[in-house]
Backbone bond lengths (Angstrom), bond angles and torsions (degrees), N, CA, C in turn:
res aa  C-N    CA-C-N  psi(-1)  N-CA   C-N-CA  omega(-1)  CA-C   N-CA-C  phi
1 M - - - 1.472 - - 1.521 109.74 -
2 T 1.309 116.55 132.99 1.460 120.64 -179.30 1.515 110.35 -78.87
3 E 1.325 117.33 129.05 1.462 121.59 179.82 1.525 109.84 -75.76
4 Q 1.334 115.88 129.53 1.452 120.59 179.72 1.519 110.16 -90.28
5 T 1.302 115.92 136.85 1.463 120.47 178.44 1.514 109.08 -100.36
6 A 1.331 115.17 153.77 1.464 120.25 -179.82 1.510 109.71 -67.63
7 P 1.338 118.31 140.95 1.471 120.62 176.98 1.514 110.57 -62.11
8 T 1.308 114.68 149.79 1.467 119.70 180.00 1.502 110.05 -121.44
9 T 1.341 115.34 159.77 1.458 121.30 175.29 1.516 108.70 -84.13
10 A 1.334 116.00 173.71 1.468 120.69 177.32 1.517 111.65 -64.41
11 A 1.343 116.26 -19.67 1.460 119.54 178.52 1.515 111.77 -86.60
12 G 1.351 117.31 -0.71 1.448 119.86 177.67 1.512 114.47 92.80
13 D 1.322 118.79 4.05 1.456 122.14 179.58 1.519 110.06 -95.97
14 P 1.344 118.27 145.73 1.459 119.46 172.39 1.514 110.46 -54.32
15 A 1.331 116.05 138.12 1.471 120.09 -175.18 1.518 110.08 -77.55
16 T 1.316 115.96 54.12 1.466 122.16 179.93 1.512 107.61 -135.74
17 T 1.339 115.10 -143.35 1.459 118.97 -177.24 1.521 112.33 -67.94
18 R 1.329 119.08 -23.57 1.464 119.77 -178.96 1.519 110.84 -63.45
19 G 1.329 116.53 -41.61 1.457 119.47 177.64 1.517 111.43 -63.03
20 E 1.334 116.81 -39.96 1.463 120.21 178.57 1.523 110.69 -66.92
21 Q 1.331 116.38 -37.46 1.465 119.76 177.71 1.523 110.93 -63.72
22 T 1.327 116.77 -39.16 1.462 120.32 177.94 1.524 110.55 -64.86
23 R 1.320 116.28 -43.60 1.460 120.44 179.18 1.522 111.11 -60.55
24 L 1.341 116.55 -44.57 1.465 120.78 179.81 1.529 111.35 -66.71
25 L 1.333 116.24 -36.23 1.471 120.08 177.44 1.520 110.36 -62.15
26 I 1.322 116.49 -45.22 1.469 120.27 179.22 1.520 110.08 -63.66
27 R 1.320 116.75 -44.53 1.474 120.87 179.94 1.522 111.06 -60.93
28 D 1.326 116.94 -49.75 1.461 120.15 -176.67 1.526 111.26 -66.21
29 T 1.328 116.59 -36.62 1.467 120.48 177.27 1.523 110.25 -64.42
30 A 1.316 116.23 -42.52 1.469 120.22 178.82 1.514 111.28 -62.07
31 M 1.324 117.11 -44.28 1.462 120.06 -179.78 1.529 110.57 -61.66
32 R 1.332 116.59 -40.26 1.462 119.91 179.14 1.523 111.07 -65.45
33 L 1.323 116.73 -43.76 1.467 119.61 -179.76 1.520 111.69 -68.58
34 F 1.337 117.46 -36.02 1.459 119.49 175.54 1.525 110.17 -58.99
35 R 1.331 116.18 -41.34 1.467 120.22 -178.81 1.526 111.30 -71.32
36 E 1.332 116.54 -37.44 1.464 120.47 -175.75 1.529 112.37 -80.49
37 R 1.333 117.28 -39.54 1.464 121.37 -172.16 1.524 113.70 -111.80
38 G 1.319 116.79 -18.21 1.451 120.78 -174.11 1.512 110.81 97.56
39 Y 1.319 115.69 155.83 1.466 120.98 -176.25 1.531 111.55 -66.83
40 A 1.319 116.70 -48.48 1.464 120.19 -175.51 1.525 112.23 -65.05
41 Q 1.337 116.95 -32.27 1.462 120.85 -175.21 1.532 112.73 -84.69
42 T 1.312 117.98 -8.38 1.460 121.40 -177.37 1.528 109.61 -98.76
43 T 1.330 115.97 123.61 1.462 121.18 179.54 1.524 110.36 -103.58
44 M 1.316 115.24 161.95 1.464 119.43 176.12 1.528 110.28 -62.61
45 R 1.325 116.99 -35.63 1.468 120.19 177.63 1.532 110.82 -62.29
46 A 1.326 116.09 -42.78 1.469 119.49 179.44 1.533 110.69 -65.16
47 I 1.311 116.53 -38.63 1.465 120.22 178.69 1.522 110.21 -63.05
48 A 1.319 116.23 -45.98 1.467 120.60 -180.00 1.523 110.87 -62.50
49 Q 1.323 116.79 -44.39 1.461 120.53 -179.40 1.517 111.02 -62.55
50 E 1.327 116.91 -43.82 1.461 120.63 -178.95 1.524 111.36 -67.67
51 A 1.327 116.40 -33.53 1.469 120.73 179.81 1.520 112.32 -80.82
52 G 1.328 116.80 -12.72 1.454 120.35 179.42 1.522 113.16 76.79
53 V 1.334 116.49 31.97 1.468 120.59 178.20 1.519 108.76 -125.86
54 A 1.319 116.02 163.35 1.460 120.52 177.09 1.525 110.01 -69.07
55 V 1.318 115.96 150.27 1.466 120.46 178.88 1.523 110.22 -58.34
56 G 1.336 116.02 -38.76 1.461 119.87 178.51 1.516 112.48 -61.45
57 N 1.329 116.74 -36.70 1.466 120.30 176.54 1.519 111.17 -63.83
58 A 1.339 115.83 -42.47 1.462 119.68 179.91 1.528 110.38 -60.73
59 Y 1.336 116.25 -42.53 1.457 119.86 179.91 1.534 112.00 -72.73
60 Y 1.325 116.75 -24.41 1.463 119.19 176.80 1.528 109.99 -65.27
61 Y 1.315 116.57 -43.95 1.467 120.39 -176.97 1.528 112.28 -81.99
62 F 1.328 116.61 -33.65 1.466 120.82 -179.06 1.526 108.04 -137.34
63 G 1.324 115.83 115.16 1.456 120.23 -174.43 1.515 115.01 -65.10
64 S 1.343 117.04 -20.57 1.462 120.75 -178.94 1.522 108.71 -167.89
65 K 1.324 115.70 176.08 1.476 119.50 174.80 1.524 111.01 -62.98
66 D 1.340 116.41 -31.31 1.464 119.43 177.90 1.525 110.79 -59.31
67 H 1.335 116.78 -40.55 1.459 120.04 178.94 1.529 110.94 -65.29
68 L 1.299 116.55 -33.96 1.469 119.98 177.15 1.525 111.02 -68.05
69 I 1.323 117.60 -36.94 1.457 120.35 177.29 1.526 110.37 -67.66
70 Q 1.332 117.41 -37.48 1.463 119.54 175.39 1.530 110.09 -61.65
71 E 1.309 116.20 -37.73 1.467 120.32 175.32 1.523 110.30 -64.36
72 F 1.327 116.11 -38.83 1.463 120.95 176.50 1.524 110.30 -61.64
73 Y 1.332 117.23 -43.27 1.469 120.79 177.38 1.522 110.69 -58.06
74 A 1.335 115.85 -48.21 1.463 120.44 -177.35 1.528 111.17 -64.53
75 Q 1.339 116.04 -43.11 1.457 120.56 179.49 1.527 110.69 -64.20
76 S 1.326 116.85 -43.02 1.460 120.94 -179.81 1.527 110.90 -63.08
77 Q 1.328 116.51 -39.09 1.457 119.66 -179.80 1.528 111.10 -67.00
78 T 1.332 116.72 -39.02 1.469 120.37 176.32 1.526 110.48 -62.46
79 E 1.326 116.37 -43.96 1.462 120.80 179.27 1.529 111.00 -68.05
80 H 1.334 116.49 -34.65 1.473 120.80 178.64 1.527 109.96 -61.57
81 R 1.326 116.20 -47.38 1.468 119.12 179.79 1.517 111.31 -61.10
82 A 1.330 116.76 -43.65 1.459 120.52 -179.72 1.527 111.00 -63.37
83 A 1.336 116.84 -41.27 1.462 120.61 -179.45 1.522 112.00 -68.96
84 A 1.327 116.56 -30.14 1.467 121.13 -177.92 1.524 112.94 -83.82
85 Q 1.326 117.30 -18.46 1.463 120.37 -172.42 1.526 114.24 -57.80
86 P 1.346 119.75 -42.05 1.469 118.36 178.98 1.526 113.30 -58.67
87 V 1.331 117.14 -38.75 1.472 120.48 177.91 1.520 110.27 -66.43
88 L 1.332 116.57 -43.55 1.459 120.28 -179.60 1.526 111.49 -65.33
89 D 1.329 116.34 -33.07 1.469 119.95 177.74 1.520 112.13 -72.93
90 R 1.338 115.69 -29.58 1.464 120.45 -171.78 1.523 113.53 -93.95
91 E 1.324 117.27 -39.21 1.459 121.49 -170.25 1.528 112.31 -99.50
92 E 1.322 115.67 148.02 1.465 121.98 174.15 1.530 111.82 -115.90
93 A 1.315 117.31 -26.74 1.467 120.59 -179.80 1.530 109.36 -68.13
94 F 1.322 115.67 134.26 1.464 120.78 -177.00 1.519 111.71 -57.55
95 G 1.329 117.68 -46.04 1.458 121.00 -177.79 1.517 112.46 -61.12
96 A 1.332 116.56 -42.97 1.465 120.48 -179.81 1.519 111.27 -66.67
97 R 1.320 116.70 -38.23 1.462 120.62 178.86 1.534 110.57 -67.47
98 L 1.321 116.46 -43.67 1.458 120.19 -179.53 1.527 111.17 -65.06
99 A 1.327 116.62 -46.11 1.466 120.04 179.36 1.521 110.88 -60.16
100 G 1.328 116.12 -42.43 1.463 120.09 -179.61 1.511 112.34 -62.71
101 V 1.320 117.01 -41.04 1.464 120.51 -179.46 1.531 110.72 -70.33
102 L 1.317 117.69 -40.04 1.468 120.05 178.01 1.524 111.29 -64.53
103 H 1.323 116.99 -45.18 1.469 119.68 178.07 1.530 111.05 -64.29
104 A 1.331 117.11 -38.21 1.463 120.27 179.07 1.525 110.62 -62.65
105 G 1.333 116.78 -38.35 1.456 119.83 177.76 1.514 112.48 -61.74
106 I 1.319 116.39 -42.88 1.467 120.30 178.08 1.518 111.12 -68.42
107 D 1.331 117.06 -36.56 1.468 120.28 175.97 1.528 110.53 -56.84
108 V 1.318 116.19 -44.90 1.463 121.20 -178.11 1.528 111.22 -67.20
109 L 1.317 116.94 -38.97 1.465 121.04 -176.62 1.525 113.69 -78.84
110 T 1.321 117.85 -21.97 1.466 121.89 -172.16 1.529 114.52 -49.94
111 P 1.336 120.77 -44.84 1.469 118.80 179.98 1.521 113.57 -61.74
112 S 1.326 117.94 -17.60 1.459 121.73 -177.57 1.523 113.01 -100.39
113 H 1.319 117.38 9.04 1.463 119.69 -174.46 1.530 112.32 -60.84
114 A 1.319 116.81 -36.32 1.462 119.80 -175.27 1.525 111.98 -63.42
115 F 1.331 118.88 -35.92 1.457 119.60 -177.87 1.521 112.89 -101.01
116 A 1.333 117.69 -6.77 1.468 119.96 -176.80 1.525 111.94 -59.53
117 A 1.317 116.64 -43.48 1.467 120.05 -177.70 1.520 112.32 -66.38
118 T 1.340 117.43 -28.54 1.457 120.18 -176.17 1.524 112.46 -71.09
119 F 1.348 117.50 -32.97 1.455 117.58 177.72 1.523 111.98 -99.32
120 F 1.352 116.88 -5.98 1.461 119.03 179.40 1.530 111.03 -64.69
121 K 1.346 116.20 -32.57 1.470 119.07 179.01 1.527 110.63 -58.63
122 T 1.338 115.77 -37.67 1.462 120.03 177.62 1.522 110.79 -74.30
123 A 1.335 116.20 -43.85 1.465 120.64 -177.85 1.524 111.79 -64.62
124 A 1.332 116.76 -26.71 1.465 120.44 -178.22 1.516 112.93 -75.01
125 E 1.342 116.96 -16.21 1.459 119.76 178.01 1.528 109.50 -67.62
126 P 1.330 118.73 127.72 1.469 120.82 -176.70 1.524 114.19 -56.49
127 T 1.345 116.92 -32.17 1.460 120.08 -177.28 1.525 113.11 -92.85
128 S 1.328 117.40 0.43 1.457 120.26 -177.21 1.528 111.38 -73.72
129 P 1.338 117.64 137.32 1.467 119.89 174.74 1.522 112.17 -66.07
130 L 1.340 116.89 -15.17 1.460 120.68 177.87 1.526 112.73 -83.07
131 S 1.316 117.78 -9.34 1.458 120.32 177.56 1.522 109.86 -61.39
132 P 1.324 117.87 136.88 1.480 119.40 177.42 1.520 112.66 -64.50
133 F 1.335 116.78 -12.55 1.465 121.02 179.54 1.529 112.34 -97.61
134 S 1.326 118.24 -0.88 1.458 121.62 -175.57 1.525 111.63 -76.48
135 A 1.338 115.29 162.24 1.467 120.28 175.90 1.521 110.51 -62.97
136 E 1.339 116.85 -35.54 1.465 120.67 -179.27 1.528 111.89 -64.81
137 S 1.326 116.88 -27.14 1.468 121.37 -178.39 1.527 112.79 -94.29
138 S 1.332 117.11 11.04 1.465 120.03 -173.27 1.525 113.18 -61.92
139 G 1.338 117.03 -36.44 1.461 119.54 -178.67 1.520 113.16 -61.33
140 P 1.344 118.16 -58.94 1.467 119.84 176.84 1.521 113.07 -60.16
141 R 1.339 117.29 -36.07 1.469 119.77 179.63 1.533 110.82 -63.35
142 E 1.316 116.86 -46.89 1.459 120.22 -179.84 1.522 111.44 -65.16
143 A 1.341 116.80 -37.04 1.471 119.94 177.41 1.523 110.37 -64.53
144 A 1.327 117.13 -38.00 1.463 120.68 179.14 1.523 110.74 -67.42
145 I 1.324 116.94 -42.46 1.461 119.95 178.84 1.526 110.38 -63.61
146 E 1.334 117.14 -37.48 1.462 120.85 176.11 1.528 111.41 -62.27
147 L 1.334 116.44 -36.70 1.457 119.71 177.69 1.520 110.78 -63.93
148 F 1.326 117.37 -41.86 1.463 119.90 178.48 1.525 111.52 -71.76
149 A 1.333 117.27 -26.59 1.465 119.54 172.27 1.523 110.01 -64.90
150 E 1.325 116.01 -37.41 1.466 120.04 177.29 1.526 111.40 -67.20
151 V 1.334 116.52 -35.28 1.463 120.16 174.99 1.520 109.97 -55.97
152 L 1.319 115.91 -45.68 1.461 121.09 -178.08 1.525 112.25 -74.14
153 D 1.335 116.60 -48.78 1.465 120.54 -173.28 1.522 112.91 -64.05
154 G 1.317 117.50 -31.49 1.459 120.37 -178.94 1.513 113.96 -88.88
155 S 1.333 116.16 3.89 1.464 120.13 -176.40 1.520 110.96 -99.88
156 T 1.307 114.17 171.59 1.462 120.78 177.32 1.524 111.77 -93.75
157 A 1.323 117.44 10.43 1.465 121.52 -175.91 1.524 111.28 -65.24
158 K 1.315 115.50 139.22 1.456 122.76 173.19 1.524 107.46 -103.19
159 V 1.327 115.59 116.54 1.462 120.66 -171.29 1.526 109.76 -122.21
160 D 1.317 115.73 146.02 1.451 121.31 174.22 1.530 109.26 -51.15
161 A 1.333 116.66 132.99 1.462 121.60 -173.22 1.521 112.93 -60.45
162 E 1.323 116.86 -34.98 1.467 119.74 -179.70 1.522 111.69 -78.48
163 L 1.298 117.17 -29.46 1.467 121.40 179.60 1.520 111.74 -76.79
164 R 1.313 117.08 -33.47 1.459 121.42 -170.85 1.535 114.36 -52.45
165 P 1.348 120.00 -47.49 1.473 118.61 -179.63 1.523 114.14 -65.04
166 Q 1.331 116.51 -23.99 1.471 120.67 -177.47 1.526 112.44 -91.38
167 L 1.323 116.37 -16.63 1.467 120.15 -171.39 1.522 114.09 -64.15
168 P 1.349 120.77 -41.13 1.475 118.44 179.07 1.527 113.55 -55.90
169 E 1.335 116.94 -41.29 1.463 118.89 178.80 1.519 111.20 -68.47
170 L 1.324 117.80 -36.31 1.460 120.89 177.06 1.535 110.36 -64.99
171 L 1.322 116.70 -38.06 1.469 120.43 177.69 1.526 110.28 -66.69
172 W 1.333 116.21 -38.11 1.467 119.14 176.65 1.525 110.55 -63.61
173 L 1.333 117.23 -41.02 1.465 120.46 177.55 1.522 110.85 -62.09
174 A 1.330 116.24 -38.38 1.464 119.89 176.03 1.522 110.32 -63.32
175 Y 1.323 116.26 -40.08 1.463 120.86 177.56 1.528 110.95 -63.03
176 M 1.337 116.86 -40.10 1.458 119.99 176.42 1.531 110.84 -60.11
177 G 1.332 116.35 -37.09 1.460 120.14 175.81 1.517 111.77 -64.17
178 V 1.325 116.66 -39.70 1.467 121.12 177.08 1.527 109.86 -63.92
179 V 1.340 116.72 -43.92 1.467 120.34 179.95 1.528 110.56 -62.94
180 L 1.324 117.01 -41.06 1.465 120.18 177.73 1.524 110.44 -60.22
181 Y 1.320 117.15 -43.68 1.461 120.43 177.87 1.530 109.63 -62.94
182 W 1.337 116.40 -42.76 1.469 121.70 -178.87 1.530 110.99 -60.97
183 V 1.336 117.23 -40.48 1.463 120.90 -179.68 1.522 110.78 -56.15
184 H 1.330 116.89 -38.37 1.470 121.49 -176.16 1.529 112.57 -98.87
185 D 1.315 117.79 3.55 1.464 122.13 -177.18 1.530 109.86 -78.98
186 R 1.321 117.10 114.57 1.459 121.71 179.62 1.535 112.12 -106.11
187 S 1.305 116.99 11.74 1.462 119.37 176.00 1.526 109.20 -70.69
188 P 1.348 118.37 152.01 1.470 120.52 -178.59 1.521 111.53 -54.66
189 G 1.347 115.40 123.41 1.452 119.66 -179.77 1.509 114.40 64.28
190 Q 1.346 116.55 16.63 1.459 122.78 -177.48 1.540 111.39 52.87
191 T 1.330 114.63 43.77 1.466 119.52 -178.21 1.525 112.28 -65.21
192 K 1.326 116.84 -28.77 1.464 118.75 179.25 1.525 111.35 -66.37
193 T 1.326 117.10 -32.17 1.462 120.10 175.58 1.522 109.96 -64.15
194 R 1.321 116.41 -40.85 1.468 120.16 177.93 1.535 109.84 -63.90
195 Q 1.314 115.97 -39.50 1.465 119.65 178.29 1.523 111.02 -65.94
196 L 1.330 115.97 -37.28 1.464 120.11 176.91 1.524 110.55 -60.31
197 I 1.314 117.04 -46.12 1.468 120.98 178.92 1.524 110.69 -61.23
198 D 1.332 115.69 -48.49 1.474 119.90 -177.14 1.525 112.08 -64.64
199 G 1.330 116.25 -28.87 1.460 119.33 179.01 1.519 113.28 -84.97
200 A 1.323 116.92 -33.59 1.462 120.73 -175.58 1.526 112.93 -80.48
201 V 1.326 117.35 -35.36 1.464 119.87 -175.10 1.531 112.93 -59.15
202 P 1.346 119.98 -46.30 1.471 118.11 177.64 1.527 112.91 -59.92
203 L 1.333 117.10 -33.93 1.462 120.19 177.62 1.529 110.85 -67.02
204 I 1.325 116.47 -44.77 1.468 120.26 178.22 1.524 110.08 -63.20
205 D 1.318 115.98 -43.70 1.469 121.28 178.81 1.527 110.81 -57.43
206 R 1.319 115.68 -44.15 1.465 120.54 -179.71 1.524 111.34 -66.90
207 L 1.327 117.23 -42.55 1.462 120.78 -179.94 1.529 111.51 -64.61
208 V 1.327 116.24 -39.29 1.468 119.94 177.92 1.528 110.07 -62.90
209 A 1.324 116.84 -42.85 1.463 120.72 179.41 1.535 111.09 -65.16
210 L 1.331 116.21 -38.76 1.464 120.20 -178.77 1.525 112.70 -72.47
211 S 1.321 116.89 -16.93 1.469 119.78 -176.46 1.528 112.01 -61.30
212 R 1.326 117.27 -21.13 1.464 120.29 -178.80 1.530 112.73 -83.15
213 L 1.315 116.81 -13.05 1.461 119.20 -179.12 1.529 110.27 -69.00
214 R 1.324 115.48 134.76 1.464 120.26 -177.10 1.518 111.94 -59.44
215 V 1.334 116.59 -36.81 1.458 119.60 -176.71 1.535 111.75 -66.03
216 L 1.343 117.42 -24.48 1.468 120.76 -178.47 1.527 113.00 -98.32
217 R 1.310 118.17 -3.85 1.462 119.62 -178.35 1.523 113.65 -60.04
218 P 1.342 119.56 -39.36 1.472 117.94 176.37 1.529 112.98 -59.08
219 V 1.334 116.77 -37.97 1.468 120.39 178.19 1.519 110.07 -66.43
220 T 1.333 116.31 -43.27 1.459 120.84 178.21 1.520 110.51 -59.19
221 R 1.329 117.23 -43.64 1.460 120.90 179.59 1.521 110.98 -63.27
222 Q 1.340 117.22 -39.39 1.465 120.44 179.05 1.525 110.81 -62.96
223 V 1.323 116.46 -41.49 1.463 120.79 178.68 1.520 110.18 -62.54
224 L 1.333 116.64 -45.82 1.461 120.73 -179.10 1.520 111.36 -65.90
225 D 1.320 117.12 -38.38 1.466 120.52 177.35 1.530 110.78 -63.25
226 L 1.332 116.00 -39.54 1.459 120.18 178.73 1.532 110.26 -64.31
227 I 1.326 116.91 -42.03 1.473 120.86 179.35 1.522 110.14 -62.03
228 R 1.329 116.70 -44.04 1.459 120.18 179.71 1.531 111.07 -62.99
229 T 1.318 116.07 -39.83 1.466 120.61 178.84 1.527 111.06 -62.18
230 L 1.327 116.73 -44.64 1.461 121.04 -177.55 1.515 112.19 -69.08
231 R 1.302 118.39 -24.80 1.467 121.68 179.87 1.522 112.15 -73.91
232 H 1.301 117.37 -21.58 1.475 121.28 -174.48 1.528 111.37 -109.74
């Protein structure tokens, strides 16, 4: 009887958990080197050498550093949801849920603060695949918007019916503004970012509550019309 061998990937790994372990090793090594050396100073060759794999293997699993950053986005979003879950399970007030999710996001990103600014220059380019608005970033972006939808749906907030479907994306955009501030925040422990969250959330909470007032509905409609215009 001929002995059958386990199938292998193009990188030479068995097409089972070993290949996934190699992929995770490369990813985790890259994240560590990005934090230690910076994004621009870290090459795929250095990542492969540090991970103890061939350069070709590294490129098999991740076509470029951009692909590794997309993996970082996805991993960060998974960790963000996990970190936010206790607040979402515990709180019903919209403001408390929103503040908890925003702080949880910064908690997850904090270990990466040192290298965040180095690749932000690339991510800020409108045509960059690293942009949070790019097609390549659609997965993590949609997962983040779903998280903010959960912030709203699990709360006791009363929201204007026309605004409600658009609000999760608006909250995500607000979060992107917080992250941008955090990237450039040089205060000890980025305490100013925490202050920004604590100061902005009550304002957002109040504006969401006021959206149901008849006198403000024309303003709400104008905002929504502007959003629709910018999307097309």
